[in-house]
C-alpha positions in Angstrom: 0.2 0.0 0.0 1.6 3.3 -0.8 2.3 5.8 1.7 0.1 8.9 2.0 1.8 12.0 1.1 2.4 14.4 4.0 1.2 17.8 2.8 3.3 20.8 3.8 0.7 23.8 4.1 3.3 26.5 3.7 5.5 27.7 1.0 9.2 27.8 1.6 10.1 31.7 2.3 12.2 33.5 -0.3 15.5 35.0 1.5 15.8 38.7 0.9 18.0 41.2 2.0 17.4 43.3 4.7 15.1 46.5 3.7 17.6 48.9 5.9 20.6 47.7 3.6 19.0 47.1 0.3 17.6 50.6 0.1 21.1 52.2 -0.4 21.9 49.9 -3.2 20.5 48.3 -6.5 21.6 44.8 -5.6 19.2 42.2 -6.0 16.5 42.0 -3.2 15.3 38.5 -3.5 18.4 36.1 -3.1 17.0 33.0 -4.6 16.2 29.3 -2.9 19.3 27.4 -1.7 19.3 23.6 -2.9 17.6 22.5 0.3 14.8 25.0 0.1 14.2 24.0 -3.7 14.1 20.6 -2.8 11.7 21.0 0.0 9.8 23.4 -2.2 9.3 20.5 -5.0 8.6 18.1 -2.6 5.3 19.8 -2.2 4.1 19.3 -5.5 1.3 16.6 -5.6 2.2 15.6 -9.1 -1.5 15.9 -10.0 -2.4 13.9 -13.1 -4.4 16.6 -14.7 -1.9 19.1 -13.9 -4.2 22.2 -13.5 -1.0 24.6 -12.8 -0.5 24.2 -16.6 -3.8 26.0 -17.6 -2.5 29.2 -15.9 0.9 29.2 -17.7 0.8 31.5 -21.1 4.0 29.4 -22.3 2.7 26.0 -21.6 5.5 24.9 -19.4 5.0 21.0 -18.0 5.2 22.2 -14.7 4.8 18.9 -12.9 7.3 17.2 -14.9 10.2 19.9 -14.5 9.3 20.1 -10.5 9.7 16.4 -10.6 12.9 16.4 -12.1 14.0 19.0 -9.4 12.9 17.0 -6.6 15.2 13.8 -8.2 18.0 16.6 -8.1 18.1 16.3 -11.6 18.8 19.9 -12.1 20.0 19.2 -15.8 16.7 17.7 -16.8 14.3 20.3 -15.1 16.1 22.9 -17.0 15.9 21.1 -20.5 12.4 20.6 -19.6 11.7 24.2 -18.5 13.4 25.4 -21.9 11.4 23.3 -24.1 8.5 26.1 -23.9 10.3 28.9 -22.0 12.9 30.7 -23.6 13.4 33.2 -20.8 13.3 31.0 -17.6 15.6 33.1 -15.5 13.5 36.2 -16.2 10.0 34.6 -15.4 11.5 33.1 -12.2 11.9 36.7 -11.1 9.4 38.6 -12.6 6.3 36.9 -13.5 3.0 36.9 -11.3 2.9 33.4 -10.7 0.4 34.0 -8.1 -2.4 35.1 -10.6 -1.2 32.5 -13.1 0.4 28.9 -12.9 0.1 29.2 -8.9 -3.6 30.2 -8.9 -4.4 26.9 -10.2 -2.1 24.8 -8.1 -4.2 22.1 -6.5 -2.7 23.1 -2.9 -4.1 26.6 -3.4 -7.5 25.4 -2.5 -6.2 25.1 1.3 -2.9 26.0 1.7 0.0 27.9 0.1 0.3 27.0 -3.7 3.7 25.4 -4.9 6.4 28.1 -5.2 6.8 27.5 -9.1 8.3 30.6 -10.0 11.0 30.1 -7.2 11.7 26.6 -8.3 11.8 27.9 -11.9 14.5 30.5 -10.8 16.5 28.2 -9.0 16.9 25.8 -12.3 17.8 28.9 -14.6 20.2 30.3 -12.1 21.6 26.7 -11.9 22.0 26.4 -15.4 24.0 30.1 -15.7 26.2 29.1 -12.9 27.0 25.6 -14.1 27.3 26.3 -18.1 24.4 26.7 -20.6 23.2 23.2 -22.0 23.0 23.1 -25.6 19.6 23.0 -27.4 18.7 21.1 -30.1 18.0 23.3 -33.7 16.6 21.9 -36.6 18.2 22.2 -40.2 18.0 25.2 -41.9 14.7 26.0 -44.0 16.0 28.6 -46.0 12.8 31.0 -44.5 13.8 34.3 -43.1 12.1 36.1 -40.3 12.4 39.9 -39.0 11.5 40.4 -35.6 10.9 44.0 -34.8 11.6 44.6 -31.2 13.7 42.4 -28.6 11.3 42.6 -25.7 9.9 39.3 -24.0 7.5 38.7 -27.0 10.2 39.2 -29.7 12.9 37.1 -28.0 10.6 34.3 -27.5 9.1 34.2 -31.0 12.8 34.6 -32.3 14.0 31.6 -30.0 10.9 29.2 -31.2 11.4 30.0 -34.9 15.4 29.4 -34.5 14.7 26.0 -33.0 12.5 25.3 -36.2 15.3 26.0 -38.4 14.4 29.5 -39.6 16.8 32.3 -39.9 15.9 35.1 -37.7 16.9 38.7 -37.5 16.0 40.9 -34.4 15.7 44.5 -35.3 16.2 46.5 -31.8 15.6 50.5 -31.7 17.8 51.1 -28.6 21.4 50.4 -28.2 21.3 47.1 -26.2 18.7 44.2 -26.7 16.1 43.2 -24.0 13.6 46.0 -24.6 11.4 46.7 -21.1 13.5 43.8 -19.5 16.4 46.0 -19.7 14.8 49.6 -19.5 12.0 49.0 -17.7 12.7 46.8 -14.6 15.1 47.9 -12.1 18.4 46.2 -11.4 17.1 45.2 -7.8 14.3 43.0 -9.0 16.1 41.8 -12.6 19.7 42.1 -12.7 20.9 43.4 -16.1 23.4 40.3 -16.2 20.8 37.8 -16.2 18.7 39.2 -19.1 22.1 39.4 -21.1 22.7 35.9 -20.3 19.5 34.6 -21.3 19.8 36.9 -24.6 23.2 35.3 -25.4 21.7 31.9 -25.1 19.2 32.8 -28.0 22.5 34.0 -30.1 23.8 30.3 -30.0 20.6 29.1 -31.4 21.7 31.3 -34.5 19.5 34.5 -33.7 20.9 37.5 -35.1 20.2 40.8 -33.3 20.8 44.3 -34.7 20.6 47.1 -32.2 20.3 50.8 -33.1 18.0 50.0 -35.7 14.8 51.7 -35.7 12.2 50.0 -37.9 10.1 52.7 -39.5 13.2 54.9 -40.1 16.1 53.0 -41.5 13.6 50.5 -43.1 9.8 50.0 -43.0 8.1 46.8 -42.4 7.2 46.8 -46.2 10.7 47.1 -47.3 12.0 44.4 -45.0 9.7 42.4 -46.9 9.7 43.7 -50.5 13.4 44.9 -50.5 15.5 43.0 -48.0 13.5 39.5 -48.7 12.4 38.6 -45.3 9.5 35.9 -45.8 7.9 37.2 -42.5 7.9 39.7 -40.1 6.9 39.8 -36.3 6.1 43.1 -34.5 6.9 42.9 -31.0 7.4 46.7 -30.1 5.5 46.7 -26.8 4.0 49.7 -25.2 6.8 52.4 -24.7 4.7 55.6 -25.3 3.8 56.9 -22.0 0.4 58.4 -20.7 -0.2 61.5 -18.8 -2.9 62.6 -16.7 -3.5 65.7 -18.3 -3.6 68.1 -15.6 -2.3 71.4 -15.0 1.6 71.5 -14.4 2.9 68.3 -16.1 5.2 70.4 -18.4 7.0 71.6 -15.4 10.7 70.7 -14.6 10.8 67.9 -12.2 8.0 66.0 -13.6 9.0 62.8 -15.6 7.1 59.7 -16.9 7.9 56.6 -15.5 9.2 55.4 -18.7 11.8 58.1 -19.0 12.8 57.9 -15.2 13.3 54.0 -15.4 14.9 54.3 -18.5 17.7 56.9 -17.3 18.1 54.9 -14.1 18.2 51.0 -15.7 19.4 51.7 -19.4 21.5 54.6 -19.0 22.9 53.4 -15.4 21.9 56.8 -13.3 22.4 54.4 -10.2 26.5 54.2 -11.3 26.9 58.0 -11.3 29.5 59.3 -11.7 30.9 56.1 -13.5 28.2 56.6 -15.7 27.6 60.5 -17.0 23.8 60.4 -16.6 22.8 62.1 -13.3 19.2 61.7 -12.4 17.6 64.5 -10.1 15.3 63.5 -7.6 15.1 65.9 -5.1 14.0 65.1 -1.3 10.4 64.4 -1.7 9.0 62.4 -4.5 5.6 61.5 -5.5 4.9 58.9 -8.0 1.0 58.7 -9.5 -0.1 55.3 -10.0 -0.5 52.0 -7.9 0.9 49.4 -10.6 4.3 47.6 -10.6 5.8 50.3 -12.5 4.6 53.0 -9.6 6.4 50.6 -7.1 9.8 50.3 -9.2 9.9 54.2 -9.7 9.1 55.0 -6.0 11.8 52.1 -4.7 14.3 53.4 -7.5 13.7 57.2 -6.0 14.5 55.9 -2.7 18.0 54.3 -3.8 18.8 57.6 -5.9 18.7 59.5 -2.8 15.3 60.5 -2.0 14.4 61.0 1.8 10.7 60.4 0.8 8.8 58.5 -1.9 5.3 58.6 -2.1 2.6 56.5 -4.0 -0.3 58.5 -4.8 -3.3 56.5 -5.9 -7.0 57.2 -6.2 -8.3 53.7 -5.1 -7.4 51.9 -2.0 -4.8 49.3 -1.1 -7.4 46.3 -2.2 -7.5 47.7 -5.9 -3.9 48.3 -6.6 -2.9 46.2 -9.5 0.8 46.0 -8.2 1.9 42.5 -7.0 1.3 42.0 -3.2 5.3 41.2 -3.1 6.3 44.3 -4.7 3.8 46.5 -2.3 5.3 44.8 0.7 8.8 45.2 -0.5 8.2 48.7 -1.3 6.6 49.5 2.4 9.7 47.9 4.1 11.9 50.0 2.4 10.0 53.1 3.7 7.7 53.9 0.7 4.6 56.0 1.8 1.0 55.4 0.4 -1.4 58.3 -0.2 -4.5 56.0 -0.8 -7.8 57.5 -2.2 -6.0 60.4 -3.5 -5.8 61.8 -6.9 -3.7 65.2 -7.9 -5.7 67.7 -9.6 -2.8 70.2 -10.3 1.0 70.0 -10.2 2.4 73.1 -8.3 5.7 74.9 -9.7 8.0 77.9 -8.8 8.9 80.8 -10.8 11.8 79.2 -12.4 9.4 76.5 -13.3 10.4 73.6 -10.8 8.2 71.3 -9.0 6.9 72.5 -5.6 4.1 70.1 -5.0 0.6 68.5 -6.0 -2.8 70.1 -5.5 -4.8 66.7 -4.5 -8.4 65.6 -3.9 -9.6 62.9 -1.8 -11.6 60.1 -2.9 -14.1 57.3 -1.9 -14.9 53.9 -3.4 -18.2 54.1 -5.2 -20.0 51.2 -7.6 -17.6 48.8 -9.4 -16.6 49.9 -12.9 -16.3 47.7 -16.0 -13.3 46.0 -14.8 -15.0 45.0 -11.6 -12.9 47.5 -9.4 -15.0 50.1 -7.2 -14.8 53.5 -9.0 -13.2 56.4 -7.0 -15.5 59.4 -6.5 -14.3 62.5 -5.4 -15.0 64.1 -2.3 -16.3 67.7 -2.5 -14.2 70.4 -0.5 -11.4 67.6 0.2 -8.7 69.9 -1.6 -5.1 69.5 0.1 -1.6 70.3 -0.8 1.6 67.9 -0.7 4.9 69.4 -0.8 7.0 67.7 -3.6 10.4 68.2 -5.4 9.6 65.5 -8.1 6.6 64.0 -9.8 6.6 60.9 -11.8 3.6 59.8 -13.7 3.1 55.9 -14.0 -0.5 55.7 -15.2 0.3 53.5 -17.9 1.5 53.6 -21.7 0.6 52.6 -25.1 2.5 51.4 -28.3 4.8 53.9 -30.3 2.9 54.6 -33.7 6.0 54.7 -35.7 5.9 51.0 -37.0 2.2 51.0 -37.4 2.0 54.6 -39.4 4.9 53.4 -41.8 3.4 50.1 -42.5 0.9 49.7 -45.5 -2.5 47.8 -44.7 -2.0 47.2 -41.0 -5.3 47.5 -39.2 -5.1 49.2 -35.6 -7.7 50.1 -33.0 -8.3 53.2 -31.4 -5.7 53.2 -29.1 -3.1 52.4 -31.6 -2.6 49.1 -30.8 -2.2 46.5 -33.7 -5.3 44.2 -34.5 -4.3 40.5 -34.5 -5.7 37.2 -34.3 -5.4 36.2 -30.8 -4.8 32.3 -31.8 -2.3 32.9 -34.3 -1.0 36.6 -34.2 -1.8 37.4 -37.8 -2.4 40.8 -38.7 -4.4 42.2 -41.5 -1.0 42.3 -43.8 -0.1 38.8 -45.2 2.9 37.6 -43.6 2.9 40.0 -40.9 2.3 39.0 -37.2 2.4 40.8 -33.7 2.2 40.3 -30.1 2.8 41.6 -27.0 1.8 45.0 -25.4 1.6 46.5 -28.9 -1.5 44.3 -29.4 -2.8 44.0 -26.0 -1.8 47.0 -24.4 0.8 47.1 -21.3 0.5 43.5 -19.6 2.9 41.3 -18.0 6.2 39.7 -19.3 4.9 36.2 -19.5 1.8 37.1 -21.4 3.9 38.9 -24.0 5.9 35.7 -24.3 3.2 33.6 -24.8 2.1 35.6 -27.5 5.5 35.3 -29.2 5.1 31.5 -29.0 1.8 31.6 -30.7 3.0 33.9 -33.3 6.2 31.5 -34.1 3.9 28.4 -34.5 1.7 30.4 -36.9 4.6 31.8 -39.1 5.8 28.0 -39.1 2.3 27.2 -40.4 2.2 30.1 -42.7 5.5 28.8 -44.4 3.9 25.6 -45.1 0.9 27.3 -46.7 2.9 29.6 -48.5 5.3 26.8 -49.9 
């Protein structure tokens, strides 16, 4: 008679750096599991035959299979199993919201803590980086050429899958370094850039060519890539890099940043290494970040590390409605970020030299749920008050840059400028052109963009078969 499995109700904790120590530097906050911890966590997996966790994974990783290999200490086998579906496991293990995806469907989560799938994934990926990258199987060259526009999560994933199928892939990246939002948008303390670049080097070993400083829409259009350069298909994964504003008075004052600009200067241009890198970033003593998502948390935590004495999250709903991951909110609080809930600015104040001096704000209360199911904020009449600030960072979302879409014939977009693409194939209105990730959906998660890249790669491969 088989021995009944003993269920361990709680997830093994992730070791993290002390808040008082980490707020003064950009070293990674989460330290990763030890071998002992990862084996204990893998041992919690019930190895369910129907694997409900898989329905929450946009890239369709065989989760029980790789965790089963981990429990046997077969880390080599585990990373091979992971990379059958996931081209960026070291990235996903750090920044994916597993709690609302794979772990949400874990059988244990009905009564206990879900298995720490993302933490186990990170361990496997870091094990590979430490022990040498394992070779991957690549099919013989087919003679087909694919141009991938953008080297963010969707573009990298699409490129990896197509290269494994034997197609010649070239990625065109507008910036001077590949990685897209993984490089410019997510801070070093959450996602070390050396990890991102190591993952990209793995893609190059598959035969993927990456050309940086290549702005598609300027040096060449999508039409020219097909008609003049001879590419058989194009995948557009340019993301959502165009920031939104609140449209309130004072947004043009000195000391107002969009989160996109602020984080790009800090991350990609390495302001945190000043004066080693000549890219100073003025933050002042008091910083207000407008918004409640992960980007807002990143901006506030970055501001503290760059020398701000106070960093405030100003959010017009309550803590319950915040879209940021709970883990990110908790880390921000531990580091001293302050929160002004049910508050929204109506005006940014500035002095005679046009430098920010503060915010004029209004308090809110929650009314009825809106279309998304969240309770709508309702302003409280006569509740105006002032917040003294030196810097304001606007983190209320972003949309697609229109350069590629405006320079491509026959490419249909919606009213927001997002490319219209078939969700099951990534096919656009233009034959041979596919799209996925934030440029289609609007700003979303890394793993959802990766899922779109995988879908498009499969569809491009099928398109080649039909074309022949």
